[in-house]
PALUMSE-643046 format. One line per 10 residues: number of its first residue (from 1); their letters; for each residue x, y, z negated of N, C-alpha, C. Coordinates in nm, 3 decimals. Atoms other than C-alpha are relative to their C-alpha. Layout:
REM residues N
NUM	A	X Y Z X Y Z X Y Z ~ ...
END
This chain:
REM residues 295
1	MFSQETRDII	0.080 -0.125 -0.005 0.004 0.002 0.004 0.090 0.137 0.006 ~ -0.080 -0.114 -0.011 0.103 0.355 0.036 0.087 0.053 -0.146 ~ -0.065 -0.044 0.112 0.363 0.515 -0.204 -0.078 0.125 -0.041 ~ 0.060 -0.127 0.037 0.254 0.815 -0.426 0.030 0.117 0.078 ~ -0.062 -0.117 -0.090 0.456 1.040 -0.198 -0.089 -0.008 0.121 ~ 0.093 0.009 -0.118 0.251 0.912 0.099 -0.133 0.056 -0.025 ~ 0.128 -0.029 0.028 -0.071 0.943 -0.070 -0.024 0.165 -0.025 ~ 0.023 -0.147 0.018 -0.004 1.306 -0.175 0.026 0.068 0.141 ~ -0.015 -0.059 -0.136 0.110 1.398 0.180 -0.124 -0.005 0.080 ~ 0.135 0.020 -0.051 -0.207 1.253 0.321 -0.115 0.080 -0.041
11	AGVARSNGIA	0.095 -0.066 0.070 -0.409 1.410 0.063 -0.006 0.164 0.036 ~ -0.030 -0.132 -0.049 -0.246 1.748 0.148 -0.061 0.046 0.119 ~ 0.056 -0.023 -0.148 -0.335 1.707 0.527 -0.141 0.012 -0.011 ~ 0.141 0.017 0.017 -0.684 1.619 0.435 -0.049 0.139 -0.048 ~ 0.061 -0.100 0.044 -0.739 1.924 0.233 0.030 0.100 0.084 ~ -0.002 -0.111 -0.085 -0.589 2.163 0.483 -0.092 -0.023 0.124 ~ 0.096 0.031 -0.112 -0.840 2.013 0.734 -0.145 -0.015 -0.034 ~ 0.132 -0.003 0.059 -1.144 2.031 0.506 -0.053 -0.144 -0.008 ~ 0.054 0.134 0.021 -1.158 1.647 0.455 0.029 -0.027 -0.139 ~ -0.009 0.049 0.124 -1.205 1.482 0.122 0.131 -0.087 -0.005
21	PAALLAVAEV	-0.117 0.095 -0.013 -0.860 1.327 0.049 -0.032 -0.163 -0.012 ~ 0.033 0.170 0.008 -0.999 0.975 -0.044 -0.056 -0.040 0.128 ~ 0.029 0.053 -0.141 -1.180 0.973 0.301 0.112 -0.019 0.098 ~ -0.112 0.020 -0.117 -0.869 1.043 0.502 0.100 -0.108 -0.044 ~ -0.084 0.117 0.056 -0.671 0.790 0.274 -0.061 -0.132 0.037 ~ 0.075 0.119 -0.018 -0.936 0.543 0.325 0.020 -0.039 0.166 ~ -0.008 0.039 -0.156 -0.927 0.566 0.723 0.158 -0.044 0.026 ~ -0.132 0.023 -0.023 -0.536 0.573 0.712 0.028 -0.156 -0.053 ~ -0.041 0.116 0.055 -0.530 0.268 0.495 -0.055 -0.127 0.091 ~ 0.075 0.103 -0.075 -0.799 0.061 0.706 0.081 -0.011 0.126
31	ESGGRVFARV	-0.069 0.000 -0.126 -0.602 0.161 1.021 0.133 -0.068 0.004 ~ -0.157 0.039 0.012 -0.246 0.083 0.913 0.013 -0.122 -0.092 ~ -0.020 0.101 0.108 -0.290 -0.168 0.633 0.074 0.042 -0.106 ~ -0.094 -0.051 0.104 -0.126 0.075 0.397 0.147 0.022 0.040 ~ -0.124 -0.016 -0.040 0.184 0.097 0.596 0.021 0.129 0.091 ~ -0.010 -0.113 -0.087 0.332 0.417 0.740 0.117 -0.033 0.112 ~ -0.121 0.035 -0.096 0.658 0.284 0.929 0.032 -0.153 -0.003 ~ -0.060 0.126 -0.022 0.804 -0.020 1.055 0.164 0.030 0.018 ~ -0.130 -0.031 -0.015 1.188 -0.043 1.058 0.044 -0.065 0.144 ~ -0.045 0.052 -0.127 1.307 -0.074 1.424 0.139 0.057 0.044
41	DGRDEPLIRF	-0.145 -0.034 -0.058 1.677 -0.075 1.548 0.054 0.110 -0.117 ~ -0.053 -0.090 0.100 1.761 0.110 1.213 -0.066 0.122 -0.018 ~ 0.052 -0.116 0.033 1.508 0.371 1.222 -0.166 -0.032 -0.019 ~ 0.144 0.021 0.036 1.164 0.422 1.076 -0.086 0.054 0.119 ~ 0.071 -0.056 -0.110 0.904 0.428 1.352 -0.155 -0.012 -0.026 ~ 0.140 0.030 0.031 0.518 0.456 1.343 -0.057 -0.125 0.058 ~ 0.057 0.129 -0.043 0.311 0.152 1.370 -0.067 0.036 0.148 ~ 0.063 -0.022 -0.125 0.187 0.104 1.725 -0.083 -0.132 0.054 ~ 0.076 0.121 -0.060 -0.052 -0.124 1.945 0.010 0.046 0.147 ~ 0.005 -0.037 -0.134 0.017 -0.145 2.312 -0.114 -0.083 0.058
51	EGHYFDRRLT	0.116 0.045 -0.065 -0.281 -0.183 2.538 0.035 -0.034 0.156 ~ -0.030 0.049 -0.135 -0.206 -0.375 2.853 -0.089 0.027 0.109 ~ 0.100 -0.047 -0.097 -0.528 -0.292 3.037 0.001 0.147 0.020 ~ -0.020 -0.123 -0.009 -0.471 0.067 2.970 0.101 0.033 0.099 ~ -0.128 -0.017 -0.082 -0.117 0.044 3.121 -0.024 -0.009 0.141 ~ 0.014 0.060 -0.138 -0.256 -0.135 3.431 -0.076 0.107 0.072 ~ 0.070 -0.106 -0.059 -0.508 0.142 3.515 0.076 0.133 0.027 ~ -0.077 -0.108 -0.035 -0.238 0.409 3.501 0.111 -0.021 0.103 ~ -0.097 0.046 -0.107 -0.020 0.221 3.767 -0.065 -0.010 0.109 ~ 0.044 0.034 -0.123 -0.058 0.182 4.112 0.131 -0.048 0.096
61	GTAQAKARGD	-0.111 0.038 -0.104 0.147 0.016 4.408 0.097 -0.087 -0.062 ~ -0.121 0.090 0.062 0.484 -0.143 4.327 0.014 0.010 -0.152 ~ -0.009 -0.003 0.141 0.484 -0.013 3.979 -0.102 -0.091 -0.076 ~ 0.105 0.080 0.054 0.153 -0.193 3.897 0.033 -0.135 0.034 ~ -0.039 0.146 -0.023 0.272 -0.507 4.070 0.118 -0.048 -0.077 ~ -0.109 0.035 0.085 0.601 -0.504 3.874 -0.053 -0.033 -0.155 ~ 0.058 0.011 0.160 0.414 -0.449 3.539 -0.080 -0.128 -0.012 ~ 0.068 0.124 -0.017 0.180 -0.730 3.621 0.092 -0.132 -0.002 ~ -0.102 0.120 -0.020 0.460 -0.968 3.738 0.081 -0.009 -0.144 ~ -0.082 0.011 0.133 0.656 -0.884 3.404 -0.079 -0.027 -0.122
71	GLSSPAAGAI	0.115 0.031 0.096 0.333 -0.955 3.195 0.003 0.114 -0.082 ~ 0.018 -0.101 0.077 0.315 -0.607 3.083 -0.144 0.081 0.019 ~ 0.138 -0.076 -0.035 -0.028 -0.511 3.238 -0.092 -0.108 0.059 ~ 0.124 0.085 -0.058 -0.360 -0.674 3.327 -0.129 0.087 0.013 ~ 0.122 -0.085 0.010 -0.687 -0.542 3.436 -0.096 -0.051 -0.106 ~ 0.086 0.046 0.113 -0.841 -0.760 3.163 0.029 0.039 -0.139 ~ -0.018 -0.046 0.140 -0.862 -0.611 2.817 0.039 -0.137 -0.079 ~ -0.049 0.105 0.101 -0.678 -0.835 2.563 0.095 -0.108 0.061 ~ -0.076 0.110 -0.082 -0.484 -1.039 2.832 0.133 0.027 -0.039 ~ -0.135 -0.010 0.056 -0.150 -0.886 2.706 -0.006 0.015 -0.143
81	RNPADQAARW	-0.001 0.014 0.147 -0.112 -0.991 2.369 0.109 0.101 -0.089 ~ -0.081 -0.071 0.083 0.040 -0.776 2.096 0.070 -0.080 -0.099 ~ -0.040 0.101 0.095 0.308 -0.960 1.895 -0.040 0.064 -0.145 ~ 0.037 -0.049 0.147 0.251 -0.941 1.511 0.107 0.085 -0.037 ~ -0.106 -0.069 0.050 0.597 -0.787 1.458 0.012 0.122 0.058 ~ 0.010 -0.125 -0.057 0.616 -0.423 1.508 0.136 0.009 0.077 ~ -0.113 -0.003 -0.056 0.984 -0.451 1.627 -0.004 -0.057 0.148 ~ 0.011 0.068 -0.134 0.876 -0.673 1.907 -0.103 0.082 0.080 ~ 0.102 -0.085 -0.070 0.576 -0.443 1.989 0.085 0.131 0.060 ~ -0.087 -0.094 -0.043 0.850 -0.171 2.019 0.068 -0.045 0.128
91	ALLRRAAAIS	-0.080 0.055 -0.096 1.053 -0.383 2.249 -0.100 -0.002 0.128 ~ 0.108 0.002 -0.106 0.725 -0.444 2.458 -0.022 0.133 0.053 ~ 0.028 -0.142 -0.053 0.659 -0.052 2.470 0.132 0.041 0.090 ~ -0.105 -0.043 -0.089 1.016 0.000 2.591 0.008 -0.048 0.133 ~ 0.013 0.074 -0.149 0.994 -0.247 2.876 -0.111 0.076 0.086 ~ 0.100 -0.072 -0.075 0.673 -0.064 2.969 0.051 0.126 0.040 ~ -0.040 -0.152 -0.026 0.825 0.277 2.944 0.108 -0.001 0.112 ~ -0.116 0.010 -0.108 1.109 0.152 3.178 -0.058 0.019 0.144 ~ 0.070 -0.004 -0.129 0.840 0.134 3.455 -0.063 0.131 0.015 ~ 0.057 -0.139 0.009 0.653 0.469 3.350 -0.023 0.031 -0.156
101	QKAAYESTSW	-0.001 -0.051 0.145 0.712 0.625 3.011 -0.134 0.063 -0.028 ~ 0.127 -0.071 0.020 0.401 0.847 3.041 -0.112 -0.095 -0.009 ~ 0.119 0.101 0.002 0.162 0.564 3.134 0.018 -0.092 -0.129 ~ -0.010 0.081 0.119 0.321 0.341 2.853 -0.037 0.090 -0.120 ~ 0.035 -0.066 0.131 0.289 0.617 2.587 -0.148 0.014 -0.006 ~ 0.159 -0.025 -0.018 -0.073 0.705 2.704 -0.068 -0.142 -0.039 ~ 0.079 0.122 0.012 -0.151 0.311 2.667 0.036 -0.055 -0.141 ~ -0.046 0.063 0.137 -0.027 0.285 2.308 -0.084 0.091 -0.089 ~ 0.046 -0.073 0.127 -0.214 0.378 1.974 0.105 0.015 -0.110 ~ -0.104 -0.051 0.082 0.012 0.559 1.732 -0.041 0.043 -0.133
111	GLGQVMGAHW	-0.008 -0.024 0.136 0.058 0.576 1.369 -0.113 -0.017 -0.098 ~ 0.096 0.042 0.108 -0.173 0.593 1.054 -0.141 -0.026 0.052 ~ 0.123 -0.004 -0.056 -0.473 0.668 1.248 -0.015 -0.088 0.136 ~ 0.010 0.081 -0.122 -0.407 0.449 1.544 -0.055 0.075 0.112 ~ 0.071 -0.079 -0.081 -0.491 0.730 1.779 0.070 -0.028 0.141 ~ -0.041 0.023 -0.125 -0.439 0.646 2.163 0.080 0.123 0.054 ~ -0.086 -0.095 -0.063 -0.163 0.836 2.351 -0.082 0.060 0.110 ~ 0.047 -0.058 -0.085 -0.408 0.889 2.618 -0.094 0.116 -0.017 ~ 0.074 -0.120 0.032 -0.606 1.144 2.429 0.093 0.133 -0.020 ~ -0.081 -0.128 0.016 -0.315 1.402 2.429 -0.051 0.130 0.048
121	AWLGYADVAA	0.059 -0.123 -0.043 -0.485 1.647 2.644 -0.123 0.047 -0.072 ~ 0.126 -0.043 0.076 -0.828 1.629 2.482 0.034 0.040 -0.142 ~ -0.035 -0.055 0.142 -0.646 1.681 2.142 0.065 0.122 0.009 ~ -0.086 -0.145 -0.019 -0.466 1.988 2.264 0.142 -0.007 -0.003 ~ -0.169 -0.001 0.004 -0.102 1.865 2.289 0.039 0.034 0.150 ~ -0.059 -0.030 -0.127 0.119 1.978 2.572 0.007 -0.107 0.096 ~ -0.004 0.112 -0.076 0.170 1.647 2.703 0.016 -0.131 -0.095 ~ -0.005 0.125 0.073 0.194 1.266 2.571 0.115 0.012 -0.077 ~ -0.136 0.003 0.092 0.543 1.329 2.458 -0.023 0.067 -0.130 ~ -0.007 -0.091 0.131 0.448 1.602 2.208 -0.107 -0.082 -0.093
131	LVAEARSGPA	0.078 0.102 0.088 0.159 1.352 2.076 0.100 -0.105 -0.069 ~ -0.080 0.110 0.036 0.420 1.082 2.034 0.114 0.064 -0.099 ~ -0.089 -0.042 0.084 0.667 1.319 1.870 -0.062 0.046 -0.135 ~ 0.053 -0.011 0.118 0.419 1.417 1.612 -0.029 -0.137 -0.085 ~ 0.009 0.119 0.046 0.354 1.063 1.532 0.119 -0.042 -0.075 ~ -0.129 0.058 0.047 0.720 0.985 1.496 0.066 0.100 -0.101 ~ -0.059 -0.081 0.092 0.777 1.293 1.277 0.003 -0.028 -0.137 ~ 0.019 0.043 0.133 0.662 1.126 0.960 -0.150 0.005 -0.034 ~ 0.142 0.034 0.048 0.357 1.073 0.758 -0.093 0.117 0.006 ~ 0.063 -0.118 -0.003 0.256 1.429 0.752 -0.051 0.012 0.148
141	GQARLMARHI	0.027 -0.023 -0.150 0.261 1.437 1.143 -0.112 -0.102 0.043 ~ 0.090 0.112 -0.024 0.078 1.100 1.162 -0.142 0.037 -0.060 ~ 0.135 -0.039 0.051 -0.203 1.235 0.921 -0.055 0.112 0.079 ~ 0.048 -0.108 -0.070 -0.227 1.561 1.122 -0.069 -0.052 0.131 ~ 0.076 0.052 -0.139 -0.289 1.353 1.447 -0.121 -0.056 -0.039 ~ 0.134 0.073 0.046 -0.551 1.130 1.265 -0.123 0.096 -0.012 ~ 0.098 -0.101 0.031 -0.725 1.447 1.137 -0.044 0.088 0.114 ~ 0.032 -0.083 -0.118 -0.710 1.635 1.462 -0.111 -0.102 0.096 ~ 0.079 0.087 -0.072 -0.865 1.317 1.628 -0.150 0.000 -0.062 ~ 0.130 -0.002 0.049 -1.157 1.306 1.371 -0.062 0.116 0.025
151	AKAGLADALA	0.075 -0.104 -0.029 -1.236 1.648 1.416 -0.051 0.047 0.141 ~ 0.017 -0.012 -0.142 -1.221 1.655 1.802 -0.116 -0.095 0.022 ~ 0.102 0.094 -0.033 -1.451 1.343 1.805 -0.130 0.015 -0.067 ~ 0.119 -0.047 0.082 -1.698 1.516 1.581 -0.043 -0.092 -0.097 ~ 0.037 0.092 0.100 -1.680 1.267 1.305 0.021 0.041 -0.146 ~ -0.010 -0.062 0.128 -1.587 1.497 1.023 -0.133 0.012 -0.090 ~ 0.108 0.008 0.079 -1.940 1.535 0.917 -0.039 -0.153 -0.064 ~ 0.028 0.118 0.037 -2.012 1.160 0.900 0.086 -0.043 -0.112 ~ -0.091 0.050 0.098 -1.675 1.113 0.687 -0.050 0.070 -0.127 ~ 0.039 -0.062 0.103 -1.788 1.394 0.466 -0.132 -0.045 -0.091
161	KGDWAAFARG	0.114 0.056 0.060 -2.136 1.231 0.407 0.009 -0.137 -0.046 ~ -0.008 0.132 0.025 -2.000 0.894 0.358 -0.082 -0.104 0.080 ~ 0.082 0.067 -0.082 -2.177 0.767 0.639 0.102 -0.081 0.072 ~ -0.112 0.063 -0.050 -1.953 0.491 0.707 -0.021 -0.088 0.139 ~ 0.042 0.057 -0.097 -2.152 0.320 0.961 0.012 0.080 0.132 ~ 0.000 -0.111 -0.121 -2.177 0.633 1.197 0.156 0.033 0.012 ~ -0.133 -0.039 -0.043 -1.806 0.701 1.155 0.066 -0.124 0.047 ~ -0.060 0.088 -0.083 -1.697 0.361 1.221 -0.039 -0.022 0.143 ~ 0.056 0.009 -0.139 -1.911 0.339 1.532 0.086 0.114 0.097 ~ -0.059 -0.094 -0.081 -1.739 0.657 1.660 0.159 -0.020 -0.001
171	YNGPNYRANA	-0.159 0.011 0.022 -1.379 0.587 1.536 0.044 -0.128 0.058 ~ -0.061 0.142 -0.022 -1.370 0.207 1.587 -0.069 -0.076 0.131 ~ 0.069 0.055 -0.114 -1.613 0.149 1.875 -0.130 -0.074 -0.056 ~ 0.126 0.074 0.020 -1.965 -0.026 1.885 0.002 -0.122 -0.057 ~ -0.013 0.147 0.075 -1.836 -0.363 1.761 0.065 0.024 -0.137 ~ -0.065 -0.021 0.122 -1.708 -0.217 1.445 -0.045 -0.110 -0.115 ~ 0.038 0.112 0.096 -1.924 -0.473 1.254 0.074 -0.135 0.010 ~ -0.056 0.143 -0.030 -1.735 -0.769 1.403 0.122 -0.017 -0.097 ~ -0.098 0.021 0.100 -1.450 -0.700 1.159 -0.020 0.091 -0.117 ~ 0.057 -0.061 0.118 -1.647 -0.528 0.881 0.074 0.139 -0.021
181	YDTKLAAAYW	-0.067 -0.142 -0.012 -1.483 -0.191 0.970 -0.065 0.094 -0.099 ~ 0.082 -0.117 0.091 -1.747 0.015 0.792 0.011 -0.036 -0.142 ~ -0.004 0.024 0.121 -1.743 -0.176 0.476 0.152 -0.012 -0.057 ~ -0.136 -0.012 0.041 -1.370 -0.198 0.455 0.043 0.158 -0.038 ~ -0.001 -0.124 0.018 -1.378 0.180 0.485 -0.045 0.048 -0.123 ~ 0.054 -0.030 0.134 -1.611 0.202 0.205 0.060 -0.023 -0.113 ~ -0.078 0.059 0.123 -1.432 0.000 -0.033 0.134 0.076 -0.031 ~ -0.123 -0.073 0.036 -1.111 0.182 0.029 -0.029 0.142 -0.039 ~ 0.020 -0.119 0.039 -1.265 0.524 -0.014 -0.038 -0.006 -0.154 ~ 0.055 0.000 0.130 -1.434 0.419 -0.331 0.131 -0.016 -0.112
191	RHAGNLAASG	-0.130 0.038 0.064 -1.089 0.280 -0.457 0.075 0.138 -0.024 ~ -0.065 -0.120 0.001 -0.919 0.619 -0.378 -0.075 0.102 -0.082 ~ 0.079 -0.107 0.073 -1.190 0.826 -0.510 0.000 -0.039 -0.141 ~ -0.016 0.051 0.132 -1.181 0.616 -0.829 0.135 0.049 -0.070 ~ -0.121 -0.032 0.055 -0.821 0.696 -0.878 0.014 0.156 -0.029 ~ 0.003 -0.148 0.018 -0.887 1.067 -0.827 -0.094 0.032 -0.121 ~ 0.087 -0.016 0.091 -1.169 1.053 -1.053 0.039 -0.017 -0.149 ~ -0.075 0.042 0.133 -0.975 0.875 -1.338 0.101 0.105 -0.033 ~ -0.116 -0.081 0.027 -0.700 1.139 -1.327 -0.033 0.154 0.016 ~ -0.003 -0.150 -0.045 -0.844 1.478 -1.189 -0.101 0.062 -0.091
201	PATATLRRNM	0.103 -0.093 0.053 -1.175 1.621 -1.332 0.026 0.037 -0.142 ~ -0.003 -0.050 0.138 -1.080 1.605 -1.698 0.120 0.094 -0.039 ~ -0.120 -0.087 0.028 -0.766 1.815 -1.651 -0.020 0.148 -0.015 ~ 0.034 -0.137 -0.014 -0.952 2.137 -1.610 -0.140 0.044 0.005 ~ 0.130 -0.043 -0.023 -1.277 2.328 -1.642 -0.019 0.033 0.135 ~ 0.031 -0.023 -0.157 -1.424 2.336 -1.279 -0.144 0.077 -0.010 ~ 0.120 -0.076 -0.001 -1.665 2.598 -1.182 0.000 0.046 0.156 ~ 0.024 -0.034 -0.142 -1.799 2.754 -0.852 0.117 0.073 0.060 ~ -0.106 -0.054 -0.075 -1.555 2.860 -0.577 0.141 -0.045 -0.035 ~ -0.133 0.082 0.014 -1.273 2.629 -0.705 0.001 -0.107 0.117
211	RGDAVSALQT	-0.024 0.122 -0.090 -1.119 2.378 -0.478 0.086 -0.089 -0.045 ~ -0.126 0.088 0.023 -0.891 2.072 -0.462 -0.056 -0.142 -0.041 ~ 0.031 0.151 0.028 -0.867 1.703 -0.552 -0.097 0.005 -0.136 ~ 0.078 0.007 0.122 -1.027 1.774 -0.909 -0.143 0.017 0.039 ~ 0.130 -0.028 -0.043 -1.338 1.910 -0.745 -0.051 -0.119 0.080 ~ 0.046 0.118 -0.062 -1.358 1.614 -0.506 -0.011 -0.096 -0.080 ~ 0.025 0.105 0.102 -1.321 1.367 -0.780 -0.129 0.014 -0.087 ~ 0.142 -0.048 0.077 -1.613 1.558 -0.968 -0.113 -0.037 0.083 ~ 0.115 0.027 -0.086 -1.830 1.538 -0.682 -0.015 -0.152 0.032 ~ 0.017 0.165 -0.007 -1.747 1.156 -0.644 -0.084 -0.059 -0.112
221	MLTAAGYPLA	0.059 0.031 0.116 -1.830 1.119 -0.997 -0.152 0.009 -0.018 ~ 0.149 -0.028 -0.002 -2.149 1.299 -0.970 -0.088 -0.095 0.101 ~ 0.065 0.074 -0.111 -2.250 1.099 -0.649 -0.021 -0.139 -0.076 ~ 0.013 0.145 0.060 -2.167 0.758 -0.854 -0.095 0.017 -0.132 ~ 0.090 0.004 0.115 -2.391 0.888 -1.142 -0.143 0.035 0.063 ~ 0.129 -0.014 -0.065 -2.675 0.945 -0.899 -0.043 0.121 0.036 ~ 0.030 -0.128 -0.054 -2.641 1.301 -0.797 0.073 0.023 0.118 ~ -0.072 0.021 -0.127 -2.520 1.251 -0.440 0.063 0.142 0.062 ~ -0.076 -0.129 -0.054 -2.270 1.509 -0.287 0.100 -0.042 0.115 ~ -0.123 0.000 -0.089 -2.020 1.530 -0.001 0.121 0.038 -0.091
231	SDGIFGGLTE	-0.144 0.009 0.088 -1.663 1.475 -0.167 0.078 0.115 0.089 ~ -0.076 -0.078 -0.089 -1.530 1.799 0.035 0.098 0.072 -0.083 ~ -0.105 -0.073 0.081 -1.324 1.949 -0.263 -0.033 0.141 -0.019 ~ 0.042 -0.167 0.025 -1.524 2.288 -0.260 -0.120 -0.005 -0.095 ~ 0.093 -0.013 0.098 -1.719 2.368 -0.565 -0.091 0.119 0.050 ~ 0.093 -0.097 -0.067 -2.012 2.554 -0.386 -0.132 -0.018 -0.073 ~ 0.120 0.001 0.064 -2.372 2.605 -0.461 -0.072 -0.152 -0.022 ~ 0.062 0.124 0.020 -2.472 2.234 -0.407 0.065 -0.085 -0.098 ~ -0.086 0.062 0.103 -2.200 2.110 -0.646 -0.057 0.056 -0.125 ~ 0.065 -0.063 0.115 -2.334 2.373 -0.891 -0.129 -0.049 -0.046
241	HAVTRFQRDH	0.137 0.051 0.033 -2.676 2.255 -0.860 -0.007 -0.128 -0.059 ~ -0.013 0.137 0.052 -2.572 1.896 -0.911 0.053 -0.015 -0.134 ~ -0.043 0.010 0.142 -2.384 1.966 -1.222 -0.107 0.065 -0.083 ~ 0.117 -0.045 0.091 -2.667 2.169 -1.363 -0.111 -0.104 -0.020 ~ 0.125 0.101 0.020 -2.920 1.883 -1.299 0.044 -0.116 -0.083 ~ -0.047 0.100 0.068 -2.684 1.636 -1.459 -0.004 0.044 -0.148 ~ -0.023 -0.062 0.144 -2.636 1.883 -1.771 -0.140 -0.013 -0.048 ~ 0.137 0.000 0.043 -3.025 1.911 -1.798 -0.036 -0.154 -0.039 ~ 0.031 0.135 0.033 -3.075 1.537 -1.771 0.067 -0.068 -0.114 ~ -0.072 0.040 0.111 -2.825 1.473 -2.046 0.020 0.094 -0.127
251	GLAADGIAGP	0.018 -0.078 0.116 -2.911 1.729 -2.289 0.122 0.096 -0.018 ~ -0.115 -0.103 -0.006 -2.616 1.962 -2.219 -0.056 0.136 0.042 ~ 0.046 -0.130 -0.034 -2.612 2.343 -2.173 0.010 0.003 0.141 ~ 0.012 -0.015 -0.150 -2.724 2.395 -1.812 0.061 0.109 0.051 ~ -0.066 -0.124 -0.055 -2.476 2.645 -1.695 0.078 -0.033 0.144 ~ -0.064 0.040 -0.153 -2.338 2.455 -1.368 0.145 0.017 -0.006 ~ -0.152 -0.004 0.003 -1.983 2.472 -1.508 0.052 -0.145 -0.061 ~ -0.033 0.142 0.034 -1.817 2.121 -1.556 0.127 0.021 -0.089 ~ -0.085 -0.014 0.104 -1.631 2.188 -1.870 0.036 -0.148 -0.075 ~ -0.029 0.124 0.082 -1.493 1.933 -2.135 -0.107 -0.091 -0.025
261	ATQTALGAAI	0.112 0.077 0.050 -1.820 1.835 -2.257 -0.078 -0.070 0.119 ~ 0.078 0.057 -0.113 -1.986 1.788 -1.929 0.074 -0.124 0.065 ~ -0.065 0.090 -0.075 -1.694 1.590 -1.780 0.017 -0.136 -0.087 ~ 0.008 0.142 0.093 -1.686 1.348 -2.096 -0.126 -0.075 0.021 ~ 0.119 0.057 -0.041 -2.050 1.299 -2.036 -0.023 -0.063 0.117 ~ -0.003 0.044 -0.123 -2.018 1.241 -1.696 0.077 -0.145 0.023 ~ -0.075 0.108 0.017 -1.742 0.998 -1.762 -0.052 -0.124 -0.066 ~ 0.081 0.103 0.079 -1.947 0.817 -2.010 -0.108 -0.068 0.093 ~ 0.112 0.061 -0.084 -2.237 0.780 -1.764 0.042 -0.088 0.108 ~ -0.042 0.095 -0.117 -2.029 0.589 -1.504 0.105 -0.083 -0.062
271	GVASPAAWLG	-0.104 0.086 0.060 -1.771 0.431 -1.727 0.145 0.042 0.052 ~ -0.124 -0.057 -0.062 -1.472 0.637 -1.595 0.118 -0.029 -0.112 ~ -0.090 0.045 0.106 -1.300 0.546 -1.922 0.077 -0.121 0.027 ~ -0.056 0.121 -0.054 -1.228 0.217 -1.771 0.005 0.003 0.145 ~ -0.001 -0.011 -0.141 -1.116 0.259 -1.405 -0.070 -0.118 0.068 ~ 0.043 0.107 -0.058 -1.195 -0.093 -1.329 -0.136 -0.019 0.001 ~ 0.146 0.023 0.002 -1.539 -0.084 -1.452 -0.071 0.102 0.076 ~ 0.041 -0.104 -0.104 -1.588 0.253 -1.267 -0.016 -0.048 0.141 ~ -0.006 0.054 -0.134 -1.488 0.095 -0.938 -0.103 -0.102 0.002 ~ 0.074 0.112 -0.004 -1.679 -0.221 -0.994 -0.148 0.056 0.014
281	AAISRLWNWL	0.109 -0.056 -0.005 -1.990 0.001 -1.066 -0.043 0.079 0.128 ~ -0.002 -0.096 -0.112 -1.920 0.248 -0.767 -0.035 -0.098 0.119 ~ 0.001 0.097 -0.115 -1.882 -0.063 -0.519 -0.144 -0.063 -0.017 ~ 0.125 0.069 0.016 -2.211 -0.222 -0.664 -0.103 0.101 0.049 ~ 0.091 -0.096 -0.062 -2.391 0.105 -0.585 0.016 0.014 0.145 ~ -0.018 -0.021 -0.157 -2.235 0.127 -0.249 -0.063 -0.117 0.071 ~ 0.078 0.119 -0.087 -2.339 -0.217 -0.137 -0.152 0.009 -0.012 ~ 0.124 -0.028 0.002 -2.691 -0.132 -0.260 -0.042 0.100 0.086 ~ 0.032 -0.113 -0.082 -2.683 0.179 -0.056 0.002 -0.050 0.137 ~ -0.025 0.061 -0.159 -2.545 -0.020 0.269 -0.116 -0.088 0.014
291	RTTSP	0.107 0.095 -0.031 -2.826 -0.275 0.234 -0.121 0.084 0.036 ~ 0.142 -0.047 -0.041 -3.101 -0.032 0.236 0.007 0.120 0.108 ~ 0.000 -0.105 -0.126 -2.954 0.235 0.484 0.054 -0.049 0.124 ~ -0.077 0.047 -0.141 -2.749 0.029 0.747 -0.102 -0.035 0.094 ~ 0.111 0.050 -0.117 -2.944 0.000 1.076 0.022 -0.146 0.039
END
């Protein structure tokens, strides 16, 4: 799984792009398996997946014939298998790039978010080499690439609402249920949100116009307690209203400010004193929600 340094980097990119840190961490984890780099020829390189059918479409004439003859391209999706080992995938990519670097890079998905190189123009990069340079620059670059793709694809709202099915359909494709992509995302989100909740909200009094991980964790806890909110890390009117409702329902001063007494009561309501118990309860609520709302 990601190191604390990597989690902090991804969370920082998430905040700068208006995405809840736990949500971007969840997408990154599911897409990458919790790995940022593979060691290839003594260098840390982003995780990749080469798509031979993409490569085939981008070639013509003798270049296409050579790629097919060398087992690098095929008109059939999935016919060119990716080795399990990342170093072997990079070797495959280098062979393809010797025929056409542009076509090879466009036919590869890159980094934490596994964003296709073919999207470089759509995402606003000068060329595919610029997209690849972003992915190869480190975890922050990979997270920026992923966040840019989410925004451009119009998926930020689904992510903010925790609509995992809608997000999965848009990000992973219509067959997302075949590999339980949506439920993996949800479980990863709750785990990361639980870690934030266990360490964040109790550190400071939270009130309107504040921003950050502590606010995002507070929103996650309110959602788990039955006061649903997008975990966007922004303490606005909806968050203030949810805090006020919680306070009234639990016999607290209803001032809309999440001070120590409110945070303690909220923690008690969802069992946050025990992170494992909180996570179990959150996942139980999630499964109940999925059963009643998934199409």
